[in-house]
C-alpha positions as CSV (number, residue, x, y, z in Angstrom):
1,X,-38.9,-12.0,8.3
2,X,-38.7,-15.6,9.4
3,X,-41.4,-18.1,9.0
4,X,-41.7,-20.4,11.9
5,X,-42.8,-24.2,12.0
6,X,-46.1,-22.9,13.5
7,X,-46.6,-20.3,10.7
8,X,-45.8,-22.9,7.8
9,X,-48.4,-25.3,9.2
10,X,-50.9,-22.5,9.5
11,X,-50.5,-21.6,5.9
12,X,-50.4,-25.2,5.0
13,X,-53.8,-25.9,7.1
14,X,-55.4,-22.8,5.4
15,X,-54.4,-23.9,2.1
16,X,-55.9,-27.3,2.9
17,X,-59.0,-25.8,4.1
18,X,-59.1,-23.7,1.1
19,X,-58.7,-26.7,-1.4
20,X,-61.4,-28.3,0.3
21,X,-63.8,-25.0,0.7
22,X,-67.5,-26.1,1.4
23,X,-69.9,-26.0,3.7
24,X,-68.5,-29.5,5.1
25,X,-66.2,-29.4,8.0
26,X,-63.1,-30.7,7.5
27,X,-61.7,-33.2,10.5
28,X,-58.1,-32.1,12.0
29,X,-56.9,-35.8,11.4
30,X,-57.7,-35.2,7.7
31,X,-55.9,-32.0,7.5
32,X,-53.0,-33.3,9.7
33,X,-52.7,-36.2,7.2
34,X,-52.8,-34.1,4.1
35,X,-50.2,-31.7,5.3
36,X,-48.0,-34.3,7.2
37,X,-48.5,-32.3,10.6
38,X,-48.5,-33.6,14.0
39,X,-51.8,-33.7,15.5
40,X,-51.2,-32.3,18.7
41,X,-49.1,-29.0,17.1
42,X,-51.9,-28.7,14.5
43,X,-54.4,-28.3,17.3
44,X,-52.4,-25.1,18.7
45,X,-52.3,-23.8,15.2
46,X,-55.5,-24.3,14.3
47,X,-56.7,-22.9,17.8
48,X,-54.5,-19.8,17.0
49,X,-56.0,-19.5,13.8
50,X,-59.7,-19.5,15.1
51,X,-58.8,-16.8,17.6
52,X,-57.7,-14.8,14.7
53,X,-60.9,-15.2,12.9
54,X,-59.3,-17.0,9.8
55,X,-61.1,-20.4,10.5
56,X,-64.1,-21.6,12.6
57,X,-64.7,-24.9,14.2
58,X,-67.9,-27.2,14.4
59,X,-68.1,-29.6,17.4
60,X,-69.8,-33.0,17.2
61,X,-69.9,-36.4,15.1
62,X,-69.8,-34.0,11.5
63,X,-67.5,-31.5,13.1
64,X,-64.0,-30.1,12.3
65,X,-62.8,-27.0,10.7
66,X,-63.5,-24.5,8.1
67,X,-62.5,-21.1,6.6
68,X,-64.6,-18.1,8.2
69,X,-64.1,-16.4,5.1
70,X,-63.9,-17.2,1.5
71,X,-60.4,-18.0,0.2
72,X,-60.2,-15.2,-2.0
73,X,-60.5,-12.9,0.8
74,X,-57.4,-14.3,2.9
75,X,-53.8,-13.5,1.8
76,X,-50.6,-15.2,2.6
77,X,-49.6,-12.0,4.1
78,X,-52.3,-12.0,6.6
79,X,-51.4,-15.1,7.8
80,X,-47.7,-14.6,8.0
81,X,-48.2,-11.5,10.0
82,X,-50.9,-13.1,12.3
83,X,-48.7,-16.0,13.1
84,X,-45.0,-14.9,12.9
85,X,-45.1,-11.1,13.5
86,X,-44.2,-8.5,11.0
87,X,-42.5,-9.1,7.6
88,X,-40.0,-6.0,8.1
89,X,-36.2,-7.8,7.9
90,X,-35.0,-5.1,10.4
91,X,-37.1,-3.1,12.7
92,X,-35.8,0.4,11.5
93,X,-37.7,-0.1,8.1
94,X,-40.9,0.9,10.1
95,X,-42.2,4.4,9.6
96,X,-41.2,6.7,12.2
97,X,-38.6,4.7,13.2
98,X,-35.9,6.6,15.8
99,X,-34.1,3.8,17.7
100,X,-31.1,4.4,15.7
101,X,-28.7,7.6,15.4
102,X,-27.1,6.3,12.1
103,X,-30.5,6.3,9.9
104,X,-29.3,9.4,8.1
105,X,-26.3,7.8,6.9
106,X,-26.9,4.2,6.8
107,X,-26.1,2.7,3.5
108,X,-28.3,-0.4,4.2
109,X,-31.5,0.9,5.1
110,X,-32.8,1.5,1.7
111,X,-32.1,-1.9,1.1
112,X,-34.2,-3.4,3.6
113,X,-36.9,-1.2,2.6
114,X,-36.7,-2.3,-0.9
115,X,-36.8,-5.8,0.5
116,X,-39.6,-5.2,2.8
117,X,-41.6,-3.5,0.1
118,X,-41.3,-6.4,-2.6
119,X,-42.1,-9.1,0.1
120,X,-44.9,-7.3,1.2
121,X,-46.3,-6.8,-2.2
122,X,-46.0,-10.6,-3.1
123,X,-47.7,-12.1,0.0
124,X,-50.1,-9.3,0.4
125,X,-51.2,-9.9,-3.7
126,X,-51.3,-13.6,-3.2
127,X,-54.7,-15.1,-2.2
128,X,-55.4,-18.6,-1.1
129,X,-57.6,-18.9,-4.2
130,X,-54.8,-18.0,-6.2
131,X,-52.8,-20.8,-4.6
132,X,-55.6,-23.4,-5.1
133,X,-55.7,-22.3,-8.8
134,X,-52.1,-22.9,-9.0
135,X,-52.5,-26.1,-7.6
136,X,-55.2,-27.3,-9.8
137,X,-53.6,-25.9,-12.9
138,X,-50.3,-28.0,-12.1
139,X,-52.6,-31.2,-11.6
140,X,-54.2,-30.7,-14.6
141,X,-50.9,-30.4,-16.6
142,X,-49.7,-33.8,-15.1
143,X,-53.0,-35.8,-15.8
144,X,-53.4,-36.7,-19.6
145,X,-55.4,-39.9,-21.0
146,X,-54.2,-42.3,-23.9
């Protein structure tokens, strides 16, 4: 698994939309500023996320972007797979793979299967609502009054 810049910005954009989840659309300029992304590149990322059904866009003066589902219904794994492809570290991990004659004696395949399973369990368990809660919790620890 390799997360590309496009995948990284997609994760950050979804997280930003999750942090500001409401009925109000968020402009691309606000998202770009908060996640430190080039607007032109972010346009491509958001268009792809829209095609994937993760976000919606609204036109007009009060237009912008919103999540198409609640943050607790979108996992990190979904975004990674959609933007950057499979999570498998190597193709032989897939069930039914027959592209290698050494599968029966390969000392590494079991390791790669464990890596795939552990990675999938983590990214498929974590929702964007979980990440928002994590950020909010960290910010509460940092804010104190005298």
